[in-house]
Backbone of each chain as ProteinMPNN parsed JSONL, in Angstrom:
{"seq_chain_A": "GDSVTQMEGPVTLSEEAFLTINCTYTATGYPSLFWYVQYPGEGLQLLLKATKADDKGSNKGFEATYRKETTSFHLEKGSVQVSDSAVYFCALLPLGNTGKLIFGQGTTLQVKP", "coords_chain_A": {"N_chain_A": [[34.143, 137.314, 155.467], [36.547, 136.753, 152.791], [37.94, 139.618, 151.163], [38.49, 142.462, 148.948], [39.657, 145.758, 148.81], [39.776, 148.715, 147.003], [41.206, 151.94, 146.197], [39.036, 154.635, 145.463], [38.122, 155.737, 142.192], [37.694, 158.252, 139.59], [41.238, 158.242, 138.872], [43.168, 160.84, 137.903], [45.851, 161.799, 135.994], [48.736, 163.591, 134.806], [50.786, 162.998, 131.931], [53.79, 161.181, 132.532], [53.697, 161.448, 135.26], [53.837, 160.202, 138.693], [52.391, 157.16, 139.735], [50.142, 155.796, 142.087], [48.022, 153.275, 143.132], [45.933, 152.328, 145.579], [45.486, 149.259, 147.358], [43.942, 147.123, 149.568], [43.476, 144.177, 151.553], [41.4, 141.563, 152.933], [41.82, 138.526, 154.396], [42.2, 135.072, 155.298], [45.159, 133.438, 156.33], [47.656, 133.118, 153.79], [46.993, 134.539, 151.019], [47.216, 134.518, 147.382], [48.056, 137.351, 145.401], [46.947, 139.779, 142.988], [47.165, 142.019, 140.166], [45.005, 143.105, 137.717], [44.377, 144.443, 134.439], [42.119, 146.392, 132.541], [41.459, 147.406, 129.404], [39.659, 149.857, 127.455], [36.562, 148.525, 126.399], [37.406, 145.904, 126.371], [38.348, 142.591, 127.627], [39.786, 141.48, 130.797], [43.293, 141.616, 131.582], [46.034, 139.877, 132.945], [48.24, 141.716, 134.905], [50.287, 141.759, 136.898], [51.593, 139.692, 139.578], [51.793, 138.322, 142.952], [52.841, 135.856, 145.173], [53.577, 135.321, 147.781], [54.387, 136.675, 151.03], [56.198, 139.743, 150.997], [57.023, 139.399, 148.41], [57.643, 140.895, 145.233], [55.776, 141.883, 142.551], [56.155, 142.585, 139.081], [55.796, 144.353, 135.967], [55.828, 145.736, 132.753], [56.723, 148.223, 133.714], [55.155, 148.654, 135.914], [54.74, 148.045, 139.423], [54.209, 146.068, 142.392], [54.116, 145.34, 145.825], [53.796, 142.678, 148.041], [52.509, 143.102, 151.079], [52.334, 141.778, 154.058], [52.1, 142.664, 156.683], [50.662, 145.014, 156.579], [48.536, 144.224, 155.14], [48.376, 144.823, 152.334], [48.635, 145.7, 148.817], [49.71, 147.629, 146.959], [49.617, 149.321, 143.839], [52.127, 150.633, 141.729], [53.693, 153.025, 139.548], [56.382, 154.581, 138.012], [56.351, 156.539, 135.976], [53.769, 157.486, 134.191], [52.009, 156.788, 131.111], [49.948, 157.96, 128.376], [48.828, 155.74, 127.203], [48.481, 154.039, 129.31], [46.027, 154.467, 130.366], [43.199, 153.09, 131.713], [41.157, 150.584, 133.365], [41.943, 149.374, 136.527], [42.232, 146.43, 138.365], [42.438, 145.025, 141.526], [43.051, 141.845, 142.956], [42.433, 138.792, 144.779], [43.422, 135.424, 145.476], [42.169, 133.109, 147.489], [43.86, 131.144, 150.0], [44.375, 127.809, 149.185], [42.193, 127.747, 147.532], [40.462, 127.127, 144.439], [40.862, 128.728, 141.789], [38.878, 130.682, 142.148], [38.846, 133.756, 141.976], [38.795, 136.762, 143.896], [37.664, 139.936, 143.357], [38.524, 143.436, 143.58], [36.738, 146.6, 143.366], [37.661, 147.98, 141.197], [39.676, 150.557, 139.712], [39.627, 153.47, 137.918], [41.957, 154.806, 135.71], [43.009, 157.785, 134.292], [45.068, 159.205, 131.988], [46.453, 162.185, 131.003], [47.725, 163.948, 128.16]], "CA_chain_A": [[34.737, 136.599, 154.351], [37.66, 137.412, 152.109], [37.518, 140.778, 150.37], [39.515, 143.372, 148.435], [39.201, 147.146, 148.757], [40.652, 149.588, 146.237], [40.884, 153.354, 146.263], [38.026, 155.023, 144.484], [38.577, 156.578, 141.1], [38.851, 158.074, 138.728], [42.512, 158.881, 139.142], [43.56, 161.592, 136.71], [47.248, 162.225, 136.075], [49.416, 164.038, 133.59], [51.813, 162.07, 131.446], [55.059, 161.129, 133.257], [53.488, 161.551, 136.707], [53.961, 158.981, 139.484], [51.085, 156.554, 140.008], [49.877, 154.824, 143.148], [46.632, 152.858, 143.336], [45.952, 151.556, 146.818], [44.697, 148.035, 147.458], [44.085, 146.375, 150.811], [42.688, 142.958, 151.49], [41.076, 140.799, 154.14], [41.841, 137.098, 154.068], [42.908, 134.23, 156.263], [46.354, 132.827, 155.777], [48.468, 133.842, 152.816], [46.437, 134.417, 149.672], [47.961, 135.085, 146.265], [47.523, 138.678, 145.067], [47.071, 140.068, 141.556], [46.607, 143.196, 139.518], [44.542, 142.938, 136.35], [44.084, 145.701, 133.759], [41.073, 146.301, 131.526], [41.436, 148.526, 128.464], [38.267, 150.118, 127.033], [35.879, 147.578, 125.521], [38.077, 144.61, 126.343], [38.387, 141.815, 128.852], [40.886, 141.779, 131.704], [44.573, 140.952, 131.355], [46.878, 139.845, 134.127], [49.338, 142.671, 134.848], [51.348, 141.216, 137.731], [51.1, 138.907, 140.703], [52.727, 137.954, 144.015], [52.241, 134.687, 145.82], [53.899, 135.216, 149.202], [54.744, 137.94, 151.683], [57.411, 140.459, 150.577], [57.235, 139.261, 146.968], [57.326, 142.055, 144.403], [55.412, 141.604, 141.171], [56.449, 143.717, 138.208], [55.531, 144.139, 134.552], [55.577, 146.955, 131.972], [57.015, 149.394, 134.529], [54.31, 148.625, 137.107], [55.229, 147.2, 140.512], [53.392, 145.977, 143.599], [54.77, 144.504, 146.827], [52.894, 141.975, 148.95], [52.817, 143.5, 152.45], [51.484, 141.032, 154.977], [51.889, 143.408, 157.932], [49.636, 146.033, 156.343], [47.562, 143.58, 154.232], [48.253, 145.723, 151.195], [49.287, 145.322, 147.55], [49.537, 148.875, 146.207], [50.198, 149.345, 142.494], [52.895, 151.853, 141.486], [54.472, 153.181, 138.315], [57.149, 155.814, 138.156], [56.082, 157.535, 134.942], [52.664, 156.925, 133.411], [51.805, 157.223, 129.739], [48.538, 158.019, 127.972], [48.413, 154.368, 126.894], [48.174, 153.331, 130.568], [44.643, 154.763, 130.729], [42.475, 151.821, 131.765], [40.648, 150.262, 134.699], [42.858, 148.451, 137.204], [41.554, 145.621, 139.373], [43.204, 144.228, 142.464], [42.317, 140.596, 143.196], [43.133, 137.798, 145.588], [43.036, 134.024, 145.403], [42.328, 132.594, 148.861], [44.701, 129.973, 150.18], [43.706, 126.53, 148.997], [41.038, 127.856, 146.644], [40.759, 126.713, 143.068], [40.502, 129.609, 140.682], [37.811, 131.644, 142.414], [39.425, 135.042, 142.328], [37.942, 137.795, 144.482], [38.113, 141.193, 142.761], [38.122, 144.73, 144.061], [35.744, 147.251, 142.511], [38.313, 148.593, 140.046], [40.038, 151.978, 139.774], [39.849, 154.013, 136.585], [43.089, 155.727, 135.557], [43.01, 158.61, 133.085], [46.328, 159.93, 131.846], [46.305, 163.24, 129.997], [49.01, 164.339, 127.564]], "C_chain_A": [[35.867, 137.388, 153.734], [37.156, 138.566, 151.227], [38.719, 141.61, 149.954], [38.907, 144.764, 148.348], [40.233, 147.987, 148.015], [40.255, 151.04, 146.448], [39.906, 153.701, 145.156], [38.65, 155.869, 143.397], [37.525, 157.59, 140.717], [40.092, 158.788, 139.243], [42.959, 159.554, 137.844], [44.961, 162.149, 136.904], [47.714, 162.786, 134.739], [50.473, 163.025, 133.206], [53.108, 162.282, 132.223], [54.903, 161.327, 134.76], [53.657, 160.189, 137.359], [52.567, 158.473, 139.853], [51.134, 155.659, 141.232], [48.391, 154.551, 143.176], [46.642, 151.923, 144.535], [45.031, 150.349, 146.758], [44.981, 147.4, 148.817], [43.141, 145.182, 150.768], [42.409, 142.407, 152.881], [41.01, 139.344, 153.741], [42.524, 136.345, 155.196], [44.129, 133.626, 155.58], [47.072, 133.728, 154.792], [47.886, 133.649, 151.412], [47.455, 134.847, 148.618], [47.266, 136.383, 145.857], [47.851, 139.035, 143.632], [46.628, 141.495, 141.256], [46.265, 142.817, 138.082], [44.25, 144.319, 135.765], [43.051, 145.453, 132.667], [41.093, 147.563, 130.677], [40.017, 148.679, 127.92], [37.733, 149.068, 126.066], [36.487, 146.201, 125.466], [37.896, 143.843, 127.652], [39.589, 142.195, 129.696], [42.137, 141.01, 131.294], [45.357, 140.97, 132.655], [48.048, 140.805, 133.942], [50.535, 142.168, 135.659], [50.738, 140.453, 138.896], [52.209, 138.706, 141.733], [52.076, 136.849, 144.835], [52.621, 134.52, 147.276], [54.386, 136.562, 149.716], [56.123, 138.423, 151.233], [57.784, 140.224, 149.123], [56.906, 140.577, 146.284], [56.988, 141.568, 143.016], [55.721, 142.821, 140.322], [56.208, 143.343, 136.756], [55.247, 145.488, 133.903], [55.796, 148.227, 132.772], [56.161, 149.511, 135.775], [54.928, 147.684, 138.141], [54.196, 147.17, 141.63], [54.074, 145.001, 144.536], [53.739, 143.967, 147.797], [53.321, 142.296, 150.385], [51.859, 142.816, 153.404], [51.14, 141.87, 156.213], [50.821, 144.487, 157.799], [48.506, 145.506, 155.463], [47.298, 144.446, 153.012], [49.023, 145.198, 149.988], [49.117, 146.505, 146.599], [50.266, 148.808, 144.871], [50.901, 150.678, 142.274], [53.528, 151.821, 140.104], [55.124, 154.548, 138.373], [56.77, 156.913, 137.176], [54.995, 156.996, 134.018], [52.608, 157.543, 132.012], [50.311, 157.255, 129.425], [47.995, 156.613, 127.736], [48.13, 153.53, 128.138], [46.744, 153.59, 131.034], [43.803, 153.495, 130.604], [41.834, 151.71, 133.147], [41.528, 149.183, 135.297], [42.121, 147.76, 138.344], [42.591, 144.893, 140.219], [42.386, 142.971, 142.773], [43.135, 139.684, 144.095], [42.568, 136.411, 145.326], [43.259, 133.44, 146.785], [43.174, 131.336, 148.896], [43.886, 128.708, 150.013], [42.508, 126.576, 148.069], [41.444, 127.46, 145.225], [40.149, 127.68, 142.07], [39.453, 130.643, 140.972], [38.412, 132.94, 142.923], [38.369, 135.962, 142.931], [38.505, 139.134, 144.038], [37.694, 142.392, 143.605], [37.211, 145.394, 143.055], [36.352, 147.928, 141.292], [38.563, 150.078, 140.262], [40.35, 152.444, 138.366], [41.003, 155.004, 136.607], [42.955, 156.461, 134.234], [44.311, 159.391, 133.059], [46.182, 160.924, 130.703], [47.668, 163.661, 129.475], [49.508, 165.674, 128.105]], "O_chain_A": [[36.118, 138.536, 154.099], [36.082, 138.485, 150.63], [39.809, 141.491, 150.515], [37.784, 144.934, 147.873], [41.417, 147.974, 148.354], [39.123, 151.34, 146.826], [39.945, 153.136, 144.063], [39.588, 156.626, 143.644], [36.552, 157.773, 141.449], [40.009, 159.792, 139.95], [43.106, 158.897, 136.814], [45.224, 162.88, 137.859], [47.149, 162.486, 133.687], [50.989, 162.29, 134.048], [53.48, 163.414, 132.534], [55.907, 161.369, 135.471], [53.627, 159.156, 136.69], [51.685, 159.245, 140.23], [52.056, 154.86, 141.394], [47.585, 155.48, 143.236], [47.274, 150.867, 144.513], [43.943, 150.405, 146.184], [46.138, 147.169, 149.169], [42.145, 145.18, 150.046], [43.083, 142.737, 153.857], [40.241, 138.966, 152.857], [43.32, 136.907, 155.949], [44.108, 133.344, 154.382], [47.091, 134.949, 154.945], [48.249, 132.707, 150.707], [48.457, 135.48, 148.951], [46.045, 136.502, 145.953], [48.897, 138.649, 143.111], [45.833, 142.09, 141.984], [47.093, 142.29, 137.338], [43.918, 145.252, 136.496], [43.097, 144.444, 131.963], [40.785, 148.653, 131.159], [39.251, 147.715, 127.927], [38.361, 148.758, 125.054], [36.125, 145.4, 124.604], [37.371, 144.363, 128.636], [40.327, 143.121, 129.357], [42.062, 139.913, 130.74], [45.345, 141.963, 133.382], [48.767, 140.726, 132.946], [51.662, 142.153, 135.164], [49.542, 140.548, 139.169], [53.391, 138.89, 141.443], [50.888, 136.916, 145.148], [52.055, 133.667, 147.959], [54.743, 137.456, 148.948], [57.07, 137.648, 151.106], [58.765, 140.792, 148.643], [55.997, 141.292, 146.705], [57.804, 140.915, 142.366], [55.571, 143.955, 140.775], [56.383, 142.193, 136.354], [54.501, 146.296, 134.456], [55.114, 149.223, 132.531], [56.409, 150.378, 136.613], [55.547, 146.676, 137.801], [53.415, 148.106, 141.801], [54.556, 143.954, 144.105], [52.908, 144.715, 148.313], [54.359, 141.826, 150.851], [50.706, 143.226, 153.54], [50.025, 141.795, 156.728], [50.156, 144.837, 158.774], [47.614, 146.264, 155.082], [46.152, 144.766, 152.695], [49.928, 144.374, 150.113], [48.461, 146.392, 145.563], [51.386, 148.304, 144.783], [50.351, 151.733, 142.589], [53.851, 150.763, 139.564], [54.494, 155.541, 138.737], [56.858, 158.095, 137.509], [55.262, 156.151, 133.164], [53.089, 158.651, 131.773], [49.51, 156.643, 130.131], [46.835, 156.333, 128.036], [47.594, 152.427, 128.03], [46.299, 152.983, 132.008], [43.708, 152.903, 129.529], [41.95, 152.608, 133.981], [41.825, 148.185, 134.64], [41.477, 148.403, 139.174], [43.494, 144.236, 139.701], [41.159, 143.034, 142.843], [44.36, 139.786, 144.165], [41.392, 136.252, 144.998], [44.401, 133.287, 147.218], [43.199, 130.56, 147.941], [42.831, 128.553, 150.628], [41.867, 125.55, 147.839], [42.624, 127.464, 144.875], [39.044, 127.462, 141.572], [39.15, 131.443, 140.087], [38.48, 133.19, 144.127], [37.205, 135.944, 142.53], [39.667, 139.446, 144.299], [36.652, 142.373, 144.26], [36.931, 144.823, 142.001], [35.614, 148.406, 140.43], [37.774, 150.768, 140.906], [41.224, 151.893, 137.698], [41.025, 155.927, 137.42], [42.806, 155.84, 133.181], [44.619, 160.141, 133.984], [45.833, 160.555, 129.581], [48.642, 163.727, 130.225], [50.574, 166.144, 127.705]]}, "seq_chain_B": "DGGITQSPKYLFRKEGQNVTLSCEQNLNHDAMYWYRQDPGQGLRLIYYSQIVNDFQKGDIAEGYSVSREKKESFPLTVTSAQKNPTAFYLCASSDRGGLNEKLFFGSGTQLSVL", "coords_chain_B": {"N_chain_B": [[45.806, 131.806, 116.512], [45.779, 131.267, 120.036], [43.056, 131.605, 122.334], [40.236, 133.218, 123.938], [36.951, 133.397, 122.854], [34.208, 135.439, 122.794], [30.783, 135.795, 122.061], [27.604, 137.281, 121.16], [29.113, 140.572, 120.662], [27.483, 142.646, 121.439], [24.251, 142.48, 122.864], [20.736, 142.295, 122.956], [17.952, 142.085, 125.051], [14.583, 141.14, 125.227], [11.655, 141.714, 127.261], [10.922, 138.989, 129.376], [12.312, 137.155, 127.899], [14.646, 134.533, 127.189], [18.168, 134.583, 126.842], [21.222, 133.578, 125.259], [24.658, 133.583, 125.886], [27.672, 133.192, 124.202], [30.708, 131.372, 124.748], [33.843, 130.419, 123.831], [36.858, 128.557, 123.945], [40.2, 127.936, 122.877], [42.391, 127.114, 124.222], [42.818, 124.813, 125.524], [42.113, 124.662, 128.188], [41.144, 123.539, 131.429], [39.381, 124.733, 133.299], [36.63, 127.005, 133.386], [34.93, 130.168, 133.514], [32.251, 132.423, 134.384], [31.742, 135.843, 134.684], [30.116, 138.733, 135.992], [30.0, 142.167, 135.288], [29.362, 145.255, 136.625], [28.863, 148.812, 136.255], [31.345, 150.657, 137.961], [31.698, 148.696, 139.804], [33.277, 145.722, 141.062], [34.188, 142.537, 139.584], [31.808, 139.956, 139.613], [31.295, 136.586, 140.417], [29.493, 134.299, 138.511], [28.967, 131.603, 137.552], [31.042, 128.649, 137.56], [33.227, 126.235, 136.078], [35.101, 123.367, 136.493], [35.701, 121.144, 135.13], [34.732, 119.128, 132.336], [31.229, 118.565, 131.942], [30.575, 119.253, 134.516], [29.733, 121.756, 136.873], [29.642, 124.653, 139.025], [27.778, 126.817, 141.199], [28.373, 130.3, 141.441], [28.739, 133.395, 143.165], [26.47, 134.838, 142.449], [24.364, 133.321, 141.142], [21.628, 133.122, 140.673], [18.959, 133.194, 138.377], [20.446, 132.643, 136.185], [21.853, 130.171, 133.934], [24.014, 127.442, 133.009], [26.01, 125.311, 130.845], [28.269, 122.565, 130.306], [29.229, 120.862, 128.083], [31.247, 120.369, 126.34], [34.799, 120.623, 126.383], [35.836, 122.986, 125.351], [33.79, 124.829, 125.364], [31.464, 126.991, 127.02], [28.63, 127.996, 127.497], [26.462, 130.649, 128.574], [23.257, 131.129, 129.838], [20.964, 133.679, 130.175], [18.232, 133.945, 131.991], [14.651, 134.625, 132.019], [14.097, 134.981, 134.625], [16.052, 136.514, 135.708], [16.07, 139.586, 136.83], [17.421, 141.952, 136.526], [19.275, 142.211, 134.177], [21.021, 143.777, 132.704], [24.275, 144.36, 131.968], [27.867, 143.961, 131.743], [29.28, 141.095, 130.506], [31.706, 138.736, 131.271], [33.753, 136.141, 130.187], [36.013, 133.636, 131.25], [39.021, 131.629, 131.396], [41.114, 129.038, 132.8], [44.095, 127.151, 133.404], [44.736, 123.761, 134.521], [42.5, 123.036, 136.056], [41.8, 125.233, 137.538], [43.692, 125.571, 139.47], [45.831, 126.904, 138.583], [46.298, 130.212, 138.845], [46.184, 132.177, 136.951], [44.029, 133.86, 134.996], [42.544, 133.859, 131.8], [40.879, 136.135, 129.839], [37.911, 136.679, 127.856], [36.711, 139.128, 125.435], [34.312, 140.116, 126.198], [30.682, 140.528, 126.548], [28.183, 142.851, 126.057], [25.17, 143.142, 127.549], [21.914, 144.296, 127.152], [18.679, 145.512, 128.126], [15.702, 145.706, 126.276]], "CA_chain_B": [[46.17, 132.284, 117.85], [44.928, 130.762, 121.09], [42.385, 132.621, 123.109], [38.833, 133.036, 124.296], [36.063, 134.165, 121.976], [32.853, 135.637, 123.279], [29.873, 136.383, 121.083], [27.981, 138.448, 120.376], [29.713, 141.648, 121.434], [26.341, 143.361, 122.006], [23.055, 141.646, 122.846], [19.576, 142.958, 123.53], [16.952, 141.126, 125.519], [13.225, 141.64, 125.436], [11.026, 141.27, 128.497], [10.486, 137.605, 129.402], [13.061, 136.344, 126.94], [15.937, 133.963, 127.557], [19.223, 134.794, 125.849], [22.428, 132.783, 125.535], [25.945, 134.178, 125.546], [28.602, 132.145, 123.809], [32.108, 131.476, 125.142], [34.632, 129.321, 123.285], [38.304, 128.723, 124.142], [41.054, 126.938, 122.227], [43.609, 127.069, 125.038], [42.833, 123.502, 126.181], [42.012, 124.871, 129.629], [40.115, 122.745, 132.102], [38.417, 125.535, 134.055], [36.029, 128.167, 132.733], [34.205, 131.002, 134.467], [31.466, 133.565, 133.942], [31.673, 136.959, 135.615], [29.28, 139.877, 135.633], [30.625, 143.435, 135.656], [28.484, 146.416, 136.618], [29.664, 150.04, 136.34], [31.834, 151.052, 139.28], [31.8, 147.548, 140.703], [34.194, 144.68, 140.643], [33.599, 141.39, 138.91], [31.143, 139.002, 140.487], [31.3, 135.265, 139.802], [28.149, 133.761, 138.294], [29.135, 130.15, 137.537], [32.328, 128.194, 137.095], [33.309, 124.813, 135.763], [36.5, 122.938, 136.564], [35.875, 119.979, 134.273], [33.572, 118.892, 131.469], [30.03, 117.961, 132.544], [30.447, 119.644, 135.917], [29.823, 123.19, 137.107], [29.201, 125.082, 140.352], [27.279, 128.179, 141.324], [29.208, 131.309, 142.061], [28.102, 134.235, 144.177], [25.219, 135.453, 141.98], [23.888, 132.392, 140.111], [20.178, 133.145, 140.477], [18.535, 133.794, 137.114], [21.386, 132.226, 135.144], [22.148, 128.745, 133.823], [25.165, 127.135, 132.158], [26.271, 123.916, 130.511], [29.676, 122.347, 129.92], [29.201, 119.583, 127.37], [32.532, 120.225, 125.669], [35.865, 121.31, 127.117], [36.122, 124.303, 124.809], [32.61, 125.683, 125.314], [30.8, 127.199, 128.314], [27.604, 129.017, 127.243], [25.687, 131.183, 129.699], [21.9, 131.567, 129.512], [20.347, 134.64, 131.079], [16.825, 133.596, 131.901], [13.684, 135.688, 132.326], [14.063, 135.146, 136.078], [17.057, 137.513, 136.06], [15.295, 140.824, 136.674], [18.296, 143.087, 136.236], [20.338, 141.555, 133.428], [21.893, 144.71, 131.99], [25.635, 144.327, 132.517], [28.933, 143.48, 130.867], [29.542, 139.721, 130.927], [33.051, 138.302, 130.91], [34.076, 134.72, 130.295], [37.436, 133.442, 131.482], [39.442, 130.238, 131.541], [42.429, 128.852, 133.395], [44.645, 125.814, 133.258], [44.866, 122.885, 135.69], [41.294, 122.993, 136.856], [41.657, 126.378, 138.426], [44.817, 125.682, 140.39], [46.636, 127.982, 138.023], [45.464, 131.37, 139.14], [46.145, 133.142, 135.861], [42.826, 133.771, 134.188], [42.518, 134.463, 130.477], [39.531, 136.659, 129.652], [37.408, 137.103, 126.574], [36.532, 140.575, 125.312], [33.074, 140.511, 126.845], [29.403, 140.765, 125.872], [27.34, 143.841, 126.722], [23.768, 142.779, 127.456], [21.011, 145.383, 127.517], [17.265, 145.169, 128.067], [14.92, 146.616, 125.436]], "C_chain_B": [[45.22, 131.701, 118.888], [44.277, 131.881, 121.855], [40.97, 132.24, 123.419], [37.988, 133.953, 123.433], [34.687, 134.225, 122.587], [32.016, 136.247, 122.155], [28.446, 136.323, 121.599], [28.642, 139.505, 121.257], [28.625, 142.475, 122.129], [25.101, 142.485, 121.844], [21.924, 142.393, 123.543], [18.526, 141.916, 123.89], [15.604, 141.811, 125.695], [12.68, 141.074, 126.748], [10.596, 139.812, 128.385], [11.258, 136.661, 128.507], [14.311, 135.75, 127.585], [16.944, 134.277, 126.453], [20.458, 134.011, 126.262], [23.665, 133.489, 125.011], [26.934, 133.044, 125.285], [30.004, 132.431, 124.343], [32.834, 130.225, 124.659], [36.12, 129.602, 123.535], [39.062, 127.584, 123.442], [42.402, 126.841, 122.922], [43.788, 125.717, 125.716], [42.791, 123.626, 127.706], [40.89, 124.029, 130.217], [39.008, 123.614, 132.689], [37.919, 126.719, 133.24], [35.092, 128.856, 133.709], [33.34, 132.016, 133.734], [31.4, 134.587, 135.059], [30.715, 138.008, 135.066], [29.976, 141.137, 136.144], [29.607, 144.551, 135.518], [29.321, 147.672, 136.794], [30.069, 150.365, 137.769], [31.942, 149.912, 140.272], [32.825, 146.569, 140.174], [33.463, 143.574, 139.925], [32.976, 140.455, 139.932], [30.964, 137.691, 139.745], [29.884, 134.715, 139.718], [28.175, 132.231, 138.403], [30.58, 129.838, 137.161], [32.298, 126.693, 136.909], [34.789, 124.417, 135.764], [36.78, 121.739, 135.659], [34.61, 119.801, 133.448], [32.472, 118.171, 132.241], [29.888, 118.233, 134.035], [30.569, 121.151, 136.031], [29.236, 123.508, 138.479], [28.697, 126.518, 140.308], [28.341, 129.074, 141.951], [28.397, 132.118, 143.057], [26.736, 134.775, 143.768], [24.58, 134.613, 140.884], [22.399, 132.506, 139.805], [19.8, 133.875, 139.189], [19.435, 133.457, 135.942], [21.465, 130.701, 135.09], [23.304, 128.568, 132.852], [25.158, 125.662, 131.791], [27.743, 123.786, 130.151], [29.759, 120.954, 129.289], [30.508, 119.311, 126.65], [33.568, 121.054, 126.424], [36.019, 122.747, 126.652], [34.965, 125.284, 124.899], [31.905, 125.773, 126.664], [29.739, 128.298, 128.134], [26.84, 129.395, 128.506], [24.315, 131.626, 129.194], [21.403, 132.504, 130.595], [18.838, 134.438, 130.948], [15.929, 134.784, 132.25], [13.586, 135.927, 133.828], [15.101, 136.162, 136.563], [16.445, 138.877, 135.776], [16.129, 142.044, 136.343], [19.495, 142.607, 135.43], [21.318, 142.5, 132.745], [23.253, 144.786, 132.666], [26.591, 143.915, 131.416], [29.332, 142.106, 131.385], [30.898, 139.265, 130.381], [33.211, 136.808, 131.162], [35.591, 134.601, 130.477], [37.747, 131.959, 131.559], [40.794, 130.192, 132.227], [42.825, 127.388, 133.298], [44.573, 125.045, 134.572], [43.676, 122.997, 136.634], [41.161, 124.124, 137.836], [42.795, 126.518, 139.411], [45.825, 126.709, 139.891], [45.815, 129.241, 138.095], [45.4, 132.369, 138.009], [44.909, 132.888, 135.016], [43.052, 134.461, 132.851], [41.074, 134.872, 130.208], [39.207, 136.857, 128.183], [37.179, 138.598, 126.579], [35.158, 141.041, 125.761], [31.87, 140.632, 125.936], [28.624, 141.776, 126.689], [25.886, 143.468, 126.477], [22.914, 143.948, 127.944], [19.57, 144.91, 127.352], [16.521, 146.192, 127.223], [13.682, 147.11, 126.178]], "O_chain_B": [[44.01, 131.641, 118.668], [44.845, 132.962, 122.016], [40.546, 131.105, 123.202], [38.278, 135.142, 123.301], [34.07, 133.197, 122.865], [32.485, 137.101, 121.403], [28.1, 135.434, 122.378], [28.717, 139.337, 122.474], [28.81, 142.944, 123.252], [24.921, 141.831, 120.816], [22.122, 143.034, 124.575], [18.255, 140.991, 123.124], [15.508, 142.911, 126.239], [13.187, 140.08, 127.269], [9.966, 139.434, 127.397], [10.896, 135.492, 128.373], [14.952, 136.386, 128.422], [16.608, 134.24, 125.27], [20.714, 133.805, 127.449], [23.719, 133.93, 123.863], [27.018, 132.077, 126.042], [30.437, 133.583, 124.388], [32.48, 129.107, 125.034], [36.587, 130.728, 123.363], [38.617, 126.436, 123.424], [43.418, 126.529, 122.301], [44.785, 125.489, 126.402], [43.359, 122.801, 128.422], [39.842, 123.83, 129.602], [37.83, 123.272, 132.588], [38.676, 127.352, 132.504], [34.532, 128.228, 134.608], [33.648, 132.42, 132.612], [31.06, 134.278, 136.201], [30.533, 138.148, 133.857], [30.474, 141.178, 137.269], [29.055, 144.774, 134.441], [30.382, 147.62, 137.416], [29.239, 150.35, 138.677], [32.243, 150.13, 141.445], [33.189, 146.589, 138.998], [32.259, 143.663, 139.687], [33.553, 140.198, 140.989], [30.537, 137.674, 138.591], [29.163, 134.668, 140.714], [27.489, 131.647, 139.241], [31.257, 130.648, 136.528], [31.475, 125.981, 137.486], [35.615, 125.058, 135.114], [37.932, 121.362, 135.444], [33.541, 120.276, 133.829], [32.733, 117.299, 133.069], [29.164, 117.526, 134.735], [31.406, 121.762, 135.367], [28.441, 122.741, 139.025], [29.134, 127.323, 139.485], [29.088, 128.674, 142.844], [27.489, 131.601, 143.709], [25.928, 135.132, 144.626], [24.282, 135.13, 139.807], [21.954, 132.024, 138.764], [20.24, 134.996, 138.933], [19.213, 133.932, 134.828], [21.181, 130.023, 136.077], [23.55, 129.413, 131.991], [24.4, 124.869, 132.351], [28.386, 124.755, 129.745], [30.283, 120.011, 129.88], [30.843, 118.158, 126.378], [33.235, 122.071, 127.032], [36.301, 123.633, 127.458], [35.124, 126.453, 124.549], [31.762, 124.774, 127.368], [29.946, 129.424, 128.586], [26.606, 128.565, 129.384], [24.217, 132.4, 128.241], [21.418, 132.171, 131.78], [18.251, 134.731, 129.906], [16.405, 135.818, 132.718], [13.057, 136.95, 134.263], [15.034, 136.618, 137.705], [16.316, 139.278, 134.62], [15.59, 143.067, 135.921], [20.616, 142.596, 135.94], [22.354, 142.053, 132.252], [23.362, 145.229, 133.81], [26.183, 143.568, 130.308], [29.682, 141.956, 132.555], [31.187, 139.396, 129.191], [32.847, 136.294, 132.22], [36.352, 135.388, 129.914], [36.856, 131.134, 131.762], [41.532, 131.177, 132.237], [41.981, 126.507, 133.129], [44.366, 125.644, 135.628], [43.834, 123.045, 137.853], [40.484, 123.994, 138.856], [42.853, 127.514, 140.132], [46.572, 127.302, 140.67], [44.754, 129.334, 137.479], [44.634, 133.33, 138.088], [44.766, 131.831, 134.401], [43.678, 135.519, 132.784], [40.157, 134.06, 130.332], [40.081, 137.156, 127.369], [37.415, 139.268, 127.584], [34.863, 142.235, 125.711], [31.999, 140.813, 124.725], [28.424, 141.583, 127.888], [25.42, 143.475, 125.337], [23.161, 144.512, 129.01], [19.279, 144.026, 126.547], [16.678, 147.398, 127.417], [12.902, 147.887, 125.629]]}, "name": "protein", "num_of_chains": 2, "seq": "GDSVTQMEGPVTLSEEAFLTINCTYTATGYPSLFWYVQYPGEGLQLLLKATKADDKGSNKGFEATYRKETTSFHLEKGSVQVSDSAVYFCALLPLGNTGKLIFGQGTTLQVKPDGGITQSPKYLFRKEGQNVTLSCEQNLNHDAMYWYRQDPGQGLRLIYYSQIVNDFQKGDIAEGYSVSREKKESFPLTVTSAQKNPTAFYLCASSDRGGLNEKLFFGSGTQLSVL"}
């Protein structure tokens, strides 16, 4: 079945460091791909998305490119801040599905001043 | 402000007790969802509803029940049959019966067993 695999955390970085959180997926066809972020004690918020191959989603300095050839959707940011500390979830929406997102296990990011 | 409200924020369940988690949205969304989040794991879908008076089981529906009598409300009952209920529960909604993939989440309810 369809699935999402993320790199294990926690990821600990110093402020202004470069961030990469790996995400790979298994799905038939061309699913839509998402990154959600969860700040402590809160629900999830959509960070960015891409709906077709080679699309790049971007928001708040974060970027991710839909790579069909490697079935990946890695999250990157050039310079992280302490306020970026959160749990990041990669997710996919299978082709033709109605709202049933499939989530990865989440990756905790800790940014130290 | 439009959004999703979950209550209570913290809930404790005694052995053999049923408890109900509230989820209300004023976004006029057709679809609503319940997810369970365990530490170090992703979100798992419990139940979802794409329209009033209709709902479907997700991946881990056993021990849970829901109702969708009103568009804005989707309460989740954790029954005594759920033997491991301690988790963080998240409610979400989306527009156009789920065809719009952007989910809006509530702030969650932490359920613990006494």
